[in-house]
C-alpha positions as CSV (number, residue, x, y, z in Angstrom):
1,M,247.5,-6.7,157.1
2,P,245.3,-6.7,160.2
3,D,241.6,-7.0,159.4
4,N,240.8,-3.8,161.3
5,R,243.3,-1.6,159.3
6,K,242.4,-0.1,156.0
7,A,245.0,-0.4,153.3
8,R,247.1,2.7,152.7
9,V,247.2,3.7,149.0
10,A,249.3,6.0,146.9
11,V,248.1,7.3,143.5
12,L,250.5,8.3,140.7
13,I,249.2,10.9,138.3
14,S,250.4,13.2,135.5
15,G,247.4,15.4,134.7
16,N,243.8,16.4,135.6
17,G,243.3,13.6,138.1
18,S,239.7,12.7,137.3
19,N,240.4,9.0,138.2
20,L,242.1,10.2,141.3
21,Q,238.9,12.0,142.2
22,A,236.9,8.9,141.6
23,L,239.1,7.1,144.1
24,I,238.9,9.9,146.6
25,D,235.1,9.8,146.4
26,A,235.0,6.0,146.8
27,A,237.4,6.1,149.8
28,A,235.1,8.6,151.5
29,N,232.7,5.7,152.2
30,P,233.4,4.4,155.7
31,D,233.0,0.8,154.4
32,Y,235.6,1.2,151.7
33,P,238.7,-0.9,152.6
34,A,241.4,1.7,151.6
35,T,242.4,5.2,152.2
36,I,244.3,7.5,149.8
37,E,247.3,8.6,151.8
38,L,249.7,10.0,149.1
39,V,249.6,11.4,145.6
40,I,252.8,11.5,143.5
41,S,253.0,13.4,140.3
42,N,255.8,13.5,137.7
43,K,254.6,17.0,136.7
44,D,254.2,20.3,138.6
45,D,251.2,22.6,138.3
46,I,248.6,20.1,137.3
47,Y,245.0,20.0,138.6
48,G,245.3,16.5,140.0
49,L,247.6,18.0,142.8
50,T,244.9,20.6,143.5
51,R,242.4,17.7,143.9
52,A,244.7,16.0,146.4
53,Q,245.2,19.2,148.3
54,Q,241.5,19.9,148.5
55,A,241.0,16.4,149.9
56,G,243.8,16.8,152.5
57,I,246.0,14.3,150.9
58,S,249.8,14.6,151.0
59,Q,251.4,15.4,147.6
60,H,254.9,14.8,146.2
61,V,256.2,16.1,142.8
62,I,259.0,13.8,141.7
63,E,260.2,14.9,138.2
64,L,262.7,13.0,136.1
65,K,264.5,16.2,135.1
66,H,265.8,16.5,138.7
67,Y,267.5,13.1,138.7
68,Q,270.4,11.7,136.7
69,S,268.5,8.5,135.6
70,R,265.1,6.9,135.6
71,E,266.4,4.5,138.2
72,E,267.2,7.4,140.6
73,C,263.9,9.0,140.0
74,D,262.0,5.8,140.7
75,E,264.1,5.1,143.8
76,A,262.9,8.5,145.1
77,M,259.3,7.5,144.5
78,H,259.9,4.2,146.3
79,E,261.4,5.9,149.3
80,A,258.4,8.2,149.4
81,L,256.0,5.2,149.4
82,I,258.0,3.6,152.2
83,E,258.0,6.8,154.2
84,F,254.2,6.9,154.0
85,N,253.8,3.2,154.9
86,I,252.0,2.6,151.5
87,D,250.5,-0.8,150.9
88,Y,249.3,-0.5,147.4
89,V,250.0,1.8,144.4
90,V,247.5,3.0,141.7
91,L,248.6,4.4,138.4
92,A,245.8,6.8,137.4
93,G,246.9,8.5,134.2
94,F,250.6,8.3,135.1
95,M,252.3,9.0,131.8
96,R,255.9,7.7,132.4
97,L,257.3,4.2,132.0
98,L,258.5,2.8,135.3
99,T,261.8,1.0,135.6
100,P,261.8,-2.8,136.1
101,Q,263.4,-2.4,139.5
102,F,260.6,-0.2,140.7
103,V,257.9,-2.5,139.3
104,N,259.5,-5.6,140.8
105,K,259.4,-4.0,144.3
106,W,255.7,-3.4,144.0
107,E,254.7,-6.5,142.0
108,G,251.2,-7.7,142.9
109,K,250.6,-4.4,144.8
110,M,250.4,-2.0,141.9
111,I,247.6,-1.5,139.4
112,N,246.9,0.7,136.3
113,I,243.9,1.9,134.4
114,H,244.2,1.9,130.6
115,P,241.6,3.3,128.1
116,S,241.2,0.2,125.9
117,L,240.3,-3.5,126.1
118,L,243.7,-4.9,126.5
119,P,245.6,-6.6,124.9
120,S,244.3,-4.4,122.1
121,F,245.7,-0.9,121.6
122,K,248.4,-0.6,124.2
123,G,250.3,2.6,124.7
124,S,249.5,6.3,125.0
125,H,247.3,6.6,121.9
126,A,244.8,3.9,122.7
127,V,241.7,5.9,121.9
128,H,243.1,7.3,118.6
129,D,244.2,3.8,117.6
130,A,240.9,2.2,118.3
131,L,239.0,4.8,116.2
132,R,241.5,4.4,113.4
133,Y,241.2,0.7,113.4
134,G,237.4,0.9,113.2
135,V,236.4,-1.2,116.2
136,K,232.7,-1.1,117.2
137,V,233.4,-1.7,120.9
138,T,236.3,-0.5,123.1
139,G,236.5,0.3,126.8
140,C,238.8,0.3,129.8
141,T,241.0,-2.2,131.6
142,V,242.3,-2.3,135.1
143,H,245.3,-4.6,135.4
144,F,248.3,-5.4,137.5
145,V,251.5,-3.6,136.5
146,T,254.4,-5.6,135.1
147,S,257.6,-4.6,133.5
148,E,256.1,-5.0,130.1
149,M,253.9,-2.0,129.2
150,D,250.1,-2.6,129.5
151,S,250.6,-6.4,129.7
152,G,249.9,-7.3,133.3
153,P,247.1,-9.7,134.5
154,I,243.7,-8.2,133.9
155,I,241.5,-7.5,136.9
156,I,238.4,-5.7,135.4
157,Q,237.3,-4.7,131.9
158,S,234.4,-2.5,131.0
159,T,233.0,-2.1,127.5
160,V,232.1,1.1,125.7
161,P,230.3,1.3,122.3
162,V,231.9,3.2,119.5
163,Y,229.5,5.3,117.4
164,N,229.8,6.5,113.8
165,Q,229.8,10.1,114.9
166,D,232.5,9.6,117.5
167,D,235.7,11.6,117.5
168,E,238.5,11.0,120.0
169,A,237.2,13.5,122.6
170,R,233.6,12.1,122.6
171,L,234.8,8.5,122.8
172,L,237.3,9.3,125.6
173,D,234.6,11.0,127.6
174,R,232.5,7.8,127.6
175,I,235.6,5.7,128.4
176,H,236.3,7.9,131.3
177,E,232.8,7.3,132.7
178,A,233.6,3.6,132.7
179,E,236.9,4.2,134.3
180,Y,235.4,6.1,137.2
181,T,233.5,2.9,138.2
182,S,236.0,0.3,137.3
183,L,239.1,1.7,139.0
184,P,237.6,2.1,142.5
185,L,236.0,-1.4,142.2
186,A,239.3,-2.9,141.3
187,L,241.1,-1.2,144.2
188,Q,238.3,-2.4,146.5
189,L,238.8,-6.0,145.4
190,L,242.6,-5.8,145.7
191,T,242.7,-4.1,149.2
192,S,240.0,-6.4,150.6
193,G,242.1,-9.5,149.7
194,R,239.7,-10.8,147.1
195,L,242.1,-11.2,144.2
196,S,244.4,-14.1,143.4
197,I,246.4,-14.8,140.2
198,H,246.6,-18.3,138.7
199,D,248.5,-18.7,135.4
200,R,248.2,-14.9,134.9
201,R,244.4,-15.1,135.2
202,V,243.0,-13.0,138.0
203,H,240.4,-14.7,140.1
204,I,237.9,-12.7,142.1
205,N,237.2,-14.6,145.3
206,T,233.8,-14.5,146.9
207,L,233.4,-13.5,150.5
């Protein structure tokens, strides 16, 4: 990628889009090395699409129910990414498993935010599982996406304390606050070429 061109990023969402908003806000800084060019949702009528519209970002709704297979659905997403000349993909609350074929096409160029300190508490009930287990500290993880769910090389982790009075909603609110800083930072490091992977360990290279 030429040094004078900002990376073109697509964000995949399934809901409210609060992490999308954090990325939009970060990209508004002229010094940020990426622009959000496309938002893809697997659900219609969600607030995340409104956020994209308000920011002047193109939106696509690509729902599995309109395709005969997950492979066909993911191929439609891939074609949309190619059409918009996307360089990197961010999963920001995207609640559908991607096919290995799609993941392989974007290997090293796709990241995800997860509400736990991986490898603990993978899956869609991470906050509930952390509370039930009784951990005293949890947090969020930004990692590269691989075919195995929530198992890719870790870029950034941020810790969040767990208090005795916490329920799932209270704890999730504090995890979200950590996510809103961690995800834009991870994308900044990725799109500025400062990340490298050695034996699955992600190294952050100094400028």
